[in-house]
C-alpha positions as a LaTeX table, in Angstrom:
\begin{tabular}{lrrr}
\hline
Residue & $x$ (\AA) & $y$ (\AA) & $z$ (\AA) \\
\hline
Met1 & 0.10 & 0.11 & $-0.08$ \\
Cys2 & 2.51 & 1.91 & 0.48 \\
Tyr3 & 5.92 & 3.75 & $-1.10$ \\
Asp4 & 7.90 & 1.24 & $-3.28$ \\
Ala5 & 10.83 & 1.74 & $-5.34$ \\
Ser6 & 10.53 & $-0.96$ & $-8.21$ \\
Ala7 & 9.58 & $-0.29$ & $-11.90$ \\
Gly8 & 6.19 & 1.84 & $-12.33$ \\
Ser9 & 6.66 & 3.50 & $-8.71$ \\
Pro10 & 7.08 & 7.24 & $-8.35$ \\
Val11 & 10.51 & 7.64 & $-7.20$ \\
Ala12 & 11.73 & 10.45 & $-4.74$ \\
Pro13 & 14.15 & 13.04 & $-5.21$ \\
Glu14 & 16.03 & 11.90 & $-2.24$ \\
Pro15 & 18.95 & 8.61 & $-2.39$ \\
Val16 & 17.34 & 7.09 & 0.92 \\
Leu17 & 14.09 & 6.66 & $-0.64$ \\
Arg18 & 15.24 & 4.87 & $-3.24$ \\
Thr19 & 16.80 & 2.33 & $-1.90$ \\
His20 & 13.54 & 0.42 & 0.23 \\
Gly21 & 10.33 & $-1.28$ & $-0.69$ \\
Arg22 & 7.28 & $-0.26$ & 0.73 \\
Arg23 & 6.97 & $-3.09$ & 2.96 \\
Ala24 & 10.28 & $-4.79$ & 2.91 \\
Phe25 & 10.35 & $-5.05$ & 6.66 \\
Ser26 & 7.46 & $-7.23$ & 6.89 \\
Arg27 & 9.90 & $-10.27$ & 6.34 \\
Leu28 & 11.61 & $-9.71$ & 9.23 \\
Leu29 & 8.17 & $-10.41$ & 11.02 \\
Leu30 & 8.09 & $-13.32$ & 9.03 \\
Ala31 & 11.60 & $-14.73$ & 9.54 \\
Gly32 & 11.07 & $-14.76$ & 13.58 \\
Ser33 & 13.61 & $-12.04$ & 14.01 \\
Gly34 & 11.29 & $-9.08$ & 12.89 \\
Leu35 & 9.29 & $-9.28$ & 16.69 \\
Ala36 & 12.33 & $-8.22$ & 18.71 \\
Ala37 & 13.50 & $-5.43$ & 15.28 \\
Leu38 & 10.08 & $-3.79$ & 15.89 \\
Ser39 & 9.73 & $-4.27$ & 19.63 \\
Ala40 & 10.69 & $-0.98$ & 20.32 \\
Cys41 & 9.16 & 0.90 & 17.03 \\
Ala42 & 6.21 & 1.82 & 19.30 \\
Pro43 & 7.50 & 3.91 & 22.26 \\
Glu44 & 4.95 & 5.45 & 24.40 \\
Ala45 & 5.28 & 9.14 & 24.37 \\
Pro46 & 3.03 & 11.80 & 26.34 \\
Arg47 & 0.92 & 13.45 & 23.97 \\
Pro48 & 1.36 & 17.20 & 23.24 \\
Val49 & $-1.28$ & 19.33 & 24.16 \\
Leu50 & $-2.19$ & 21.47 & 20.50 \\
Pro51 & $-5.04$ & 24.09 & 19.54 \\
Asp52 & $-7.41$ & 21.74 & 17.78 \\
Pro53 & $-7.70$ & 22.82 & 14.46 \\
Ala54 & $-10.55$ & 23.85 & 11.94 \\
Ser55 & $-12.32$ & 20.56 & 10.89 \\
Ala56 & $-12.12$ & 20.24 & 7.23 \\
Ser57 & $-15.10$ & 18.61 & 6.30 \\
Gly58 & $-14.57$ & 15.70 & 3.57 \\
Ser59 & $-15.83$ & 14.94 & 0.21 \\
Gly60 & $-17.65$ & 12.86 & $-1.07$ \\
Ser61 & $-21.72$ & 11.34 & $-0.42$ \\
Ala62 & $-23.46$ & 11.53 & 3.36 \\
Ser63 & $-25.34$ & 8.15 & 3.09 \\
Ala64 & $-25.28$ & 6.64 & 6.77 \\
Thr65 & $-27.82$ & 5.01 & 9.38 \\
Thr66 & $-26.34$ & 4.59 & 12.95 \\
Ala67 & $-25.71$ & 1.09 & 14.00 \\
Gly68 & $-25.42$ & $-0.56$ & 17.37 \\
Ala69 & $-22.64$ & $-1.58$ & 19.69 \\
Gly70 & $-20.78$ & 1.65 & 19.69 \\
Thr71 & $-19.85$ & 1.70 & 16.31 \\
Pro72 & $-20.54$ & 4.15 & 13.35 \\
Ser73 & $-22.14$ & 2.80 & 10.10 \\
Ala74 & $-21.78$ & 4.29 & 6.53 \\
Val75 & $-23.63$ & 2.56 & 3.93 \\
Ala76 & $-23.81$ & 3.60 & 0.18 \\
Gly77 & $-27.01$ & 4.99 & $-1.09$ \\
Gly78 & $-30.15$ & 5.84 & 0.78 \\
Thr79 & $-29.49$ & 9.48 & 2.67 \\
Pro80 & $-31.78$ & 9.44 & 6.36 \\
Ser81 & $-34.45$ & 12.42 & 6.27 \\
Ala82 & $-32.97$ & 15.73 & 7.71 \\
Glu83 & $-36.00$ & 15.78 & 9.36 \\
Ser84 & $-35.07$ & 12.65 & 11.90 \\
Leu85 & $-31.46$ & 14.16 & 12.10 \\
Pro86 & $-30.11$ & 16.45 & 14.90 \\
Ala87 & $-29.04$ & 19.76 & 12.89 \\
Ser88 & $-25.50$ & 20.95 & 13.23 \\
Pro89 & $-24.66$ & 24.28 & 12.87 \\
Asp90 & $-21.31$ & 23.26 & 10.07 \\
Ala91 & $-22.96$ & 20.24 & 8.25 \\
Thr92 & $-23.63$ & 20.46 & 4.41 \\
Thr93 & $-25.14$ & 17.10 & 4.90 \\
Pro94 & $-27.43$ & 15.17 & 7.36 \\
Glu95 & $-25.66$ & 13.90 & 10.44 \\
Thr96 & $-26.37$ & 11.50 & 13.14 \\
Ala97 & $-24.32$ & 10.87 & 16.27 \\
Pro98 & $-22.86$ & 7.49 & 16.92 \\
Pro99 & $-23.73$ & 5.45 & 19.96 \\
Ser100 & $-20.26$ & 5.90 & 22.18 \\
Pro101 & $-19.39$ & 4.31 & 25.25 \\
Ala102 & $-19.03$ & 7.67 & 26.57 \\
Pro103 & $-21.41$ & 10.46 & 27.15 \\
Ser104 & $-19.29$ & 13.28 & 26.08 \\
Ala105 & $-18.46$ & 11.74 & 22.43 \\
Ala106 & $-19.12$ & 14.64 & 20.05 \\
Ala107 & $-21.20$ & 13.56 & 17.01 \\
Val108 & $-19.50$ & 12.46 & 14.13 \\
Arg109 & $-20.64$ & 13.37 & 10.77 \\
Gln110 & $-21.71$ & 10.16 & 8.14 \\
His111 & $-20.14$ & 8.89 & 5.01 \\
Ser112 & $-20.30$ & 6.43 & 2.44 \\
Leu113 & $-17.64$ & 3.31 & 3.06 \\
Thr114 & $-17.93$ & 2.53 & $-0.92$ \\
Asp115 & $-17.46$ & 5.67 & $-2.72$ \\
Pro116 & $-13.83$ & 6.37 & $-3.57$ \\
Ala117 & $-14.66$ & 10.50 & $-3.39$ \\
Ser118 & $-15.66$ & 10.12 & 0.53 \\
Pro119 & $-13.33$ & 10.30 & 2.99 \\
Trp120 & $-14.42$ & 7.10 & 5.06 \\
Val121 & $-14.32$ & 4.82 & 1.66 \\
Val122 & $-12.82$ & 1.88 & 3.44 \\
Val123 & $-10.21$ & 0.04 & 0.70 \\
Asn124 & $-8.31$ & $-3.47$ & 1.73 \\
Lys125 & $-8.09$ & $-6.72$ & 0.50 \\
His126 & $-11.59$ & $-7.40$ & 0.36 \\
Arg127 & $-13.01$ & $-4.23$ & $-0.74$ \\
Pro128 & $-11.69$ & $-3.14$ & $-4.27$ \\
Leu129 & $-11.79$ & 0.69 & $-5.58$ \\
Ser130 & $-15.07$ & 0.76 & $-7.82$ \\
Pro131 & $-14.57$ & 1.66 & $-10.04$ \\
Ala132 & $-10.77$ & 0.28 & $-10.37$ \\
Thr133 & $-9.39$ & 2.96 & $-12.68$ \\
Tyr134 & $-10.96$ & 5.86 & $-9.92$ \\
Arg135 & $-8.55$ & 9.06 & $-10.33$ \\
Pro136 & $-9.47$ & 11.82 & $-8.01$ \\
Ala137 & $-11.01$ & 15.10 & $-9.78$ \\
Asp138 & $-9.36$ & 17.12 & $-7.24$ \\
Leu139 & $-5.59$ & 16.46 & $-7.37$ \\
Val140 & $-3.53$ & 19.17 & $-6.30$ \\
Gln141 & 0.30 & 19.79 & $-4.79$ \\
Pro142 & 0.08 & 20.60 & $-1.18$ \\
Gly143 & 2.31 & 23.19 & $-0.01$ \\
Val144 & 4.17 & 21.35 & 2.35 \\
Arg145 & 8.37 & 19.85 & 2.17 \\
Leu146 & 8.22 & 17.44 & $-0.59$ \\
Ala147 & 10.53 & 13.94 & $-1.02$ \\
Thr148 & 9.28 & 13.00 & $-3.78$ \\
Ser149 & 7.81 & 14.75 & $-7.60$ \\
Gly150 & 5.27 & 13.89 & $-10.26$ \\
Glu151 & 1.99 & 12.59 & $-9.39$ \\
Ala152 & 3.43 & 11.05 & $-5.84$ \\
Ala153 & 3.16 & 14.70 & $-4.85$ \\
Leu154 & $-0.33$ & 14.99 & $-5.27$ \\
Leu155 & $-3.02$ & 14.69 & $-2.62$ \\
Asn156 & $-6.99$ & 15.19 & $-3.49$ \\
Ser157 & $-7.51$ & 19.13 & $-1.79$ \\
Thr158 & $-8.72$ & 18.14 & 1.22 \\
Thr159 & $-6.17$ & 15.44 & 2.24 \\
Ala160 & $-3.62$ & 18.28 & 1.12 \\
Ala161 & $-5.29$ & 21.01 & 3.02 \\
Ala162 & $-5.02$ & 19.18 & 6.15 \\
Ala163 & $-1.63$ & 18.08 & 5.72 \\
Glu164 & $-0.57$ & 21.73 & 5.41 \\
Arg165 & $-2.37$ & 22.73 & 8.69 \\
Met166 & $-0.25$ & 19.70 & 10.30 \\
Phe167 & 3.10 & 20.13 & 8.56 \\
Ala168 & 2.77 & 23.55 & 10.02 \\
Ala169 & 1.75 & 22.71 & 13.50 \\
Ala170 & 4.76 & 20.17 & 13.41 \\
Ala171 & 7.09 & 22.42 & 12.24 \\
Gly172 & 6.07 & 24.71 & 15.34 \\
Ala173 & 6.71 & 21.92 & 17.73 \\
Gly174 & 10.39 & 21.74 & 16.05 \\
Val175 & 9.30 & 18.67 & 13.91 \\
Ile176 & 10.04 & 18.60 & 9.82 \\
Leu177 & 7.63 & 16.52 & 8.44 \\
Thr178 & 8.03 & 15.20 & 4.87 \\
Leu179 & 5.89 & 13.89 & 1.91 \\
Ala180 & 7.45 & 10.94 & 0.70 \\
Ser181 & 4.78 & 9.35 & $-1.47$ \\
Gly182 & 0.95 & 10.49 & $-1.91$ \\
Tyr183 & $-1.30$ & 9.68 & $-5.04$ \\
Arg184 & $-0.85$ & 6.67 & $-7.17$ \\
Ser185 & $-2.74$ & 6.01 & $-10.45$ \\
Tyr186 & $-3.95$ & 2.40 & $-11.45$ \\
Ala187 & $-1.40$ & 2.53 & $-13.77$ \\
Thr188 & 1.37 & 2.96 & $-11.59$ \\
Gln189 & 0.34 & 0.61 & $-9.13$ \\
Thr190 & 0.19 & $-2.05$ & $-11.92$ \\
Gly191 & 3.73 & $-1.44$ & $-13.05$ \\
Thr192 & 4.21 & $-2.39$ & $-9.31$ \\
Tyr193 & 2.44 & $-4.83$ & $-8.63$ \\
Asn194 & 3.47 & $-6.97$ & $-12.06$ \\
Gly195 & 6.78 & $-6.28$ & $-11.31$ \\
Tyr196 & 6.73 & $-7.76$ & $-7.84$ \\
Val197 & 4.69 & $-10.95$ & $-9.34$ \\
Ser198 & 7.55 & $-11.47$ & $-12.14$ \\
Ser199 & 10.40 & $-11.27$ & $-9.63$ \\
Arg200 & 8.84 & $-12.94$ & $-6.53$ \\
Gly201 & 6.15 & $-14.72$ & $-8.03$ \\
Gln202 & 2.14 & $-14.10$ & $-7.06$ \\
Ala203 & 2.05 & $-15.38$ & $-3.67$ \\
Glu204 & 4.64 & $-13.09$ & $-2.37$ \\
Ala205 & 3.71 & $-10.16$ & $-4.10$ \\
Asp206 & 0.61 & $-10.04$ & $-2.38$ \\
Thr207 & 2.30 & $-9.47$ & 0.90 \\
Ala208 & 4.42 & $-6.78$ & $-0.35$ \\
Ser209 & 2.24 & $-4.72$ & $-3.01$ \\
Ala210 & $-1.24$ & $-4.18$ & $-3.17$ \\
Arg211 & $-2.86$ & $-5.27$ & $-6.33$ \\
Pro212 & $-4.17$ & $-2.98$ & $-9.15$ \\
Gly213 & $-7.40$ & $-1.04$ & $-7.69$ \\
Tyr214 & $-6.83$ & $-2.39$ & $-4.36$ \\
Ser215 & $-4.14$ & 0.57 & $-3.21$ \\
Glu216 & $-5.41$ & 3.16 & $-0.42$ \\
His217 & $-3.07$ & 5.84 & $-2.49$ \\
Gln218 & $-5.25$ & 5.90 & $-5.46$ \\
Thr219 & $-8.09$ & 7.65 & $-3.02$ \\
Gly220 & $-5.81$ & 10.37 & $-2.75$ \\
Trp221 & $-6.76$ & 10.40 & 0.93 \\
Ser222 & $-3.50$ & 8.52 & 2.32 \\
Phe223 & 0.20 & 9.52 & 1.84 \\
Asp224 & 3.52 & 8.38 & 3.30 \\
Leu225 & 4.97 & 10.36 & 5.89 \\
Gly226 & 8.80 & 11.30 & 6.03 \\
Asp227 & 11.27 & 12.75 & 8.58 \\
Gly228 & 12.91 & 15.89 & 7.85 \\
Gly229 & 16.45 & 14.28 & 8.79 \\
Gly230 & 15.81 & 11.35 & 6.54 \\
Ala231 & 16.75 & 8.64 & 8.32 \\
Cys232 & 14.81 & 5.32 & 8.86 \\
Ser233 & 12.37 & 6.37 & 5.50 \\
Phe234 & 10.23 & 3.14 & 4.85 \\
Gln235 & 12.15 & 1.07 & 7.47 \\
Pro236 & 10.75 & $-0.45$ & 11.04 \\
Cys237 & 13.24 & 2.13 & 12.65 \\
Phe238 & 11.18 & 4.85 & 11.15 \\
Ala239 & 8.56 & 4.48 & 14.28 \\
Glu240 & 11.36 & 6.01 & 16.74 \\
Gln241 & 11.93 & 9.18 & 14.35 \\
Pro242 & 10.70 & 12.66 & 15.21 \\
Ala243 & 8.44 & 12.70 & 12.55 \\
Ala244 & 6.77 & 9.27 & 13.18 \\
Val245 & 6.37 & 9.77 & 16.93 \\
Trp246 & 4.59 & 13.46 & 16.72 \\
Ala247 & 2.17 & 12.07 & 13.94 \\
Arg248 & 1.20 & 9.18 & 16.34 \\
Asn249 & 0.50 & 11.44 & 18.91 \\
Asn250 & $-1.00$ & 14.14 & 17.14 \\
Ala251 & $-2.36$ & 13.55 & 13.59 \\
Tyr252 & $-6.00$ & 12.85 & 14.85 \\
Leu253 & $-5.57$ & 16.57 & 15.72 \\
Phe254 & $-6.03$ & 17.12 & 11.68 \\
Gly255 & $-8.11$ & 14.56 & 10.75 \\
Phe256 & $-5.55$ & 11.07 & 9.99 \\
Val257 & $-4.79$ & 8.36 & 11.31 \\
Val258 & $-1.98$ & 5.86 & 11.40 \\
Arg259 & $-3.44$ & 2.98 & 8.66 \\
Tyr260 & $-1.88$ & 0.36 & 9.12 \\
Pro261 & $-1.10$ & 0.25 & 13.22 \\
Trp262 & 1.55 & $-2.11$ & 14.98 \\
Met263 & 0.69 & $-5.72$ & 15.18 \\
Leu264 & $-3.13$ & $-5.74$ & 13.66 \\
His265 & $-1.84$ & $-7.01$ & 10.01 \\
Thr266 & $-4.31$ & $-9.58$ & 10.89 \\
Ile267 & $-7.19$ & $-7.08$ & 10.43 \\
Thr268 & $-5.92$ & $-4.56$ & 8.12 \\
Gly269 & $-4.02$ & $-7.08$ & 5.60 \\
Tyr270 & $-0.99$ & $-5.14$ & 6.60 \\
Tyr271 & 2.26 & $-4.96$ & 8.54 \\
Tyr272 & 3.08 & $-2.13$ & 10.90 \\
Glu273 & 3.38 & 1.24 & 8.83 \\
Pro274 & 4.18 & 3.95 & 10.93 \\
Trp275 & 4.58 & 5.96 & 7.63 \\
His276 & 1.51 & 5.50 & 6.18 \\
Leu277 & $-1.18$ & 8.46 & 7.04 \\
Arg278 & $-5.32$ & 8.21 & 6.16 \\
Tyr279 & $-7.48$ & 11.11 & 6.43 \\
Ile280 & $-11.14$ & 10.59 & 7.93 \\
Gly281 & $-11.85$ & 13.91 & 9.49 \\
Val282 & $-10.87$ & 15.27 & 12.60 \\
Glu283 & $-14.51$ & 14.31 & 14.08 \\
Ala284 & $-13.85$ & 10.48 & 13.02 \\
Ala285 & $-10.02$ & 10.50 & 13.83 \\
Gly286 & $-10.53$ & 12.48 & 17.21 \\
Asp287 & $-13.71$ & 9.59 & 18.13 \\
Met288 & $-11.14$ & 6.71 & 17.03 \\
Ser289 & $-8.77$ & 8.20 & 19.39 \\
Thr290 & $-10.57$ & 8.90 & 22.35 \\
Arg291 & $-12.03$ & 5.61 & 21.91 \\
Ser292 & $-9.00$ & 3.89 & 21.53 \\
Ile293 & $-10.01$ & 2.21 & 18.40 \\
Ala294 & $-6.92$ & 1.18 & 16.16 \\
Thr295 & $-8.05$ & 0.44 & 12.63 \\
Leu296 & $-11.01$ & 1.65 & 10.01 \\
Glu297 & $-12.57$ & $-2.08$ & 10.31 \\
Glu298 & $-12.71$ & $-2.02$ & 13.80 \\
Tyr299 & $-13.94$ & 1.54 & 13.90 \\
Phe300 & $-16.85$ & 0.72 & 11.40 \\
Gly301 & $-17.54$ & $-2.53$ & 11.85 \\
Leu302 & $-16.26$ & $-4.26$ & 8.92 \\
Glu303 & $-14.94$ & $-8.04$ & 8.79 \\
Ala304 & $-10.59$ & $-8.22$ & 9.03 \\
Ala305 & $-9.59$ & $-8.37$ & 5.65 \\
Pro306 & $-5.39$ & $-10.17$ & 5.93 \\
Ala307 & $-5.22$ & $-11.34$ & 2.77 \\
Tyr308 & $-7.51$ & $-11.09$ & $-0.64$ \\
Leu309 & $-10.51$ & $-13.34$ & $-1.02$ \\
\hline
\end{tabular}
């Protein structure tokens, strides 16, 4: 799902970013030595208190009802009537307040889980994009420090605006973030994946690269983070770099989550990627943080997707 330096992938201008595969360290876990190598990758750090940035409402259709068990649920098609839903001062679409274990939990605007233009679209090994060749209509280059170029320097406009706010806040705290890999087209992902299949076979390719149409990068809602010092890019030790530590503690304030958390690959289908951030909106990201829910699959009540169907 994240940066890959094989043929067909966007290549970053910094040499260190050209030398590492997107998920090379997953082999460490499978080899038995990975657990020891990664055991220090998620140090606990106190969460700094930052000003709460303005929430950017995501694009896409709001089309949801509320499910039980304390989990927001969103479906494609069929919007509840406005009369049945509570109003919100900044709502552009009907809202519901999902059930929550805490009475103080904020109402979270509902969005589609299948529309790729929705900030809540869930893309995993069970849930391909539809259409498979989807390309965001509003791709822009954010005004942030880049460690890549071409299409990989693009994000959809909502994600780009949130990234600009987050990068600026990090800089104010003395931490330099870089955009290492953003949008990836269907054609680019096809070249990347086929390169893995040719060199390693499909079974191994499926552990290292998303199949075309299954990559979250194609939505424009996600990007790979780099550290301003350039160390440990796309390696397990990135989790210990200032950029990763800061993002792990503060990204939710700007609407981002670490999409592939530590030791939850049996749910997400991918090993820990402390560099891969996904925009879902300030409300939802804050709700996940407050309720200590680590994956989108769990938050939205979806089945685990450890392997392709």
